[in-house]
C-alpha positions in Angstrom: 167.4 124.0 168.3 165.6 127.3 167.9 162.4 127.7 169.9 159.2 128.0 168.1 155.9 128.4 170.0 155.1 124.8 169.1 158.5 123.6 170.3 158.0 125.5 173.6 154.6 123.9 174.0 155.9 120.3 173.6 158.9 121.0 175.8 157.2 123.0 178.5 158.5 122.7 182.0 155.0 123.6 183.4 153.7 120.6 185.3 150.1 120.9 184.1 151.0 121.6 180.5 153.3 118.5 180.5 150.3 116.3 181.8 148.0 117.8 179.1 150.5 117.3 176.3 151.3 113.8 177.4 147.6 112.8 177.5 147.0 114.5 174.1 149.9 112.6 172.4 148.8 109.3 174.0 145.2 109.7 172.7 146.4 110.7 169.2 148.7 107.7 168.9 146.0 105.4 170.3 143.5 106.6 167.6 146.1 106.1 164.9 147.0 102.6 166.1 143.3 101.6 166.1 143.0 102.6 162.4 145.5 99.9 161.4 146.8 101.9 158.4 149.9 101.7 156.3 150.8 105.4 155.8 150.0 108.8 157.0 150.6 112.5 156.3 151.3 114.8 159.2 150.2 118.2 157.8 151.8 120.9 159.8 154.1 118.5 161.5 156.1 121.1 163.4 159.2 119.5 165.0 157.9 116.0 164.5 156.7 115.2 168.0 153.5 113.4 166.9 155.5 111.5 164.2 158.2 110.5 166.7 155.6 109.2 169.2 153.6 107.4 166.5 156.7 105.6 165.1 157.7 104.5 168.6 154.3 102.6 168.9 153.8 101.7 165.2 157.4 101.3 163.7 156.1 99.9 160.4 153.9 102.9 159.5 155.2 105.2 156.8 154.8 108.8 157.8 155.6 111.9 155.7 155.4 115.4 157.3 155.3 118.9 156.1 155.2 122.3 157.7 155.3 125.9 156.5 158.2 126.6 158.9 161.8 125.9 157.7 163.0 126.1 161.3 160.5 123.5 162.6 161.5 121.2 159.7 165.2 121.5 160.5 164.4 120.5 164.1 162.1 117.6 162.9 164.9 116.3 160.7 167.2 116.1 163.7 164.7 114.1 165.7 163.7 111.8 162.7 166.5 111.9 160.2 165.1 108.9 158.2 161.7 110.4 157.5 160.5 112.4 154.6 159.9 116.1 155.4 159.1 118.9 153.0 158.1 122.5 153.2 154.5 123.2 152.3 151.2 125.0 152.8 148.2 123.1 154.1 145.9 125.1 151.9 147.8 124.0 148.7 149.4 120.6 149.4 151.7 119.6 146.5 150.8 115.9 146.6 148.5 113.7 144.5 144.9 112.8 145.3 144.3 109.9 147.6 148.0 109.6 148.5 147.6 108.6 152.2 145.4 106.3 154.4 145.3 109.1 157.0 146.0 112.8 156.9 146.6 114.4 160.3 146.2 118.1 161.1 146.8 118.8 164.8 146.7 122.3 166.2 146.7 123.8 162.7 143.3 125.0 161.6 143.0 127.6 164.3 146.0 129.4 162.8 144.5 129.8 159.3 142.5 132.6 157.7 140.8 130.0 155.5 140.5 126.7 157.3 138.0 125.4 154.8 140.7 125.5 152.1 142.8 123.3 154.3 139.9 120.8 154.9 139.4 120.6 151.1 143.1 119.8 150.6 143.1 117.2 153.5 140.1 115.5 151.9 141.8 115.5 148.6 145.1 113.9 149.8 143.5 111.2 152.0 141.9 108.1 150.7 140.3 107.1 154.0 140.7 109.1 157.2 141.6 112.5 158.6 142.4 113.3 162.3 142.0 116.9 163.3 142.5 118.7 166.6 141.8 122.3 167.6 141.7 124.1 170.9 138.4 123.5 172.8 137.0 127.0 173.2 136.2 128.8 175.5 138.1 126.4 177.8 141.4 126.7 176.1 141.4 130.5 176.4 140.1 130.2 180.0 143.1 127.9 180.8 145.4 130.5 179.4 143.7 133.3 181.4 144.0 131.3 184.6 147.7 131.0 184.0 148.1 134.7 183.5 148.7 134.2 179.7 147.2 136.6 177.1 145.3 138.6 179.7 144.6 141.6 177.5 143.1 139.1 174.9 141.0 137.3 177.5 143.2 134.3 177.2 143.0 134.0 173.5 146.3 133.0 171.9 147.6 135.8 169.6 148.6 133.2 167.0 145.1 131.9 166.7 142.7 133.3 164.1 139.8 130.9 164.8 138.1 130.0 168.1 135.7 127.0 167.9 133.6 125.3 170.5 132.9 121.6 170.0 129.7 122.0 168.1 131.2 124.6 165.7 134.2 122.5 164.7 131.9 119.5 164.2 129.7 121.6 161.9 132.7 122.8 159.9 134.4 119.4 159.4 131.1 117.6 158.6 130.8 119.7 155.5 133.8 117.7 154.1 133.9 114.5 156.0 131.8 111.9 157.8 132.4 112.2 161.5 133.5 108.9 163.1 134.4 110.1 166.6 134.7 113.3 168.6 136.8 113.4 171.8 137.6 116.1 174.3 141.2 115.7 175.3 141.3 118.7 177.6 141.9 121.4 176.4 141.5 120.2 172.8 138.7 118.8 170.6 139.9 115.8 168.6 137.9 114.7 165.6 138.4 111.5 163.6 136.6 111.7 160.3 136.3 109.6 157.1 136.3 110.7 153.5 132.8 111.1 152.1 
């Protein structure tokens, strides 16, 4: 498997990163379980780690995933050969309205020039819920800085175009959805929302 930055994150050998990632995945899967849904879309699924962990806990759920990266999708298909994957752009999702009970966008919005376009599309394709996570700033960047990462950028990840604190991401998502729950799963903000 080729190494993307996402793949490197989920397969990190760093002890602390492994703990944070494990807690993050556990919380995400727990939220999905509690929704008691039939299907979900993993928007920006990367190599399929969230899909894989969700299916281990909820084997009957139908999950489709898409990503902009062909390399990530190739790796995802190796992990989950029986799932539906396709290449796509979160700001222009080629799917019908109200197609899924849940749309998931984890660690995606911070990479986008126009995150509002993505939120509009997520709202369009879900009939019920959306689950979103973004780095919790400034703590995410401070964590990078304390590890000696991105020092010249004050810890800010060079792939990130957006840097939200908890209040800012709540304000943004509440334009499109009703907020159900906001959790800090250090160093991320996780928001469960419902279609308005």
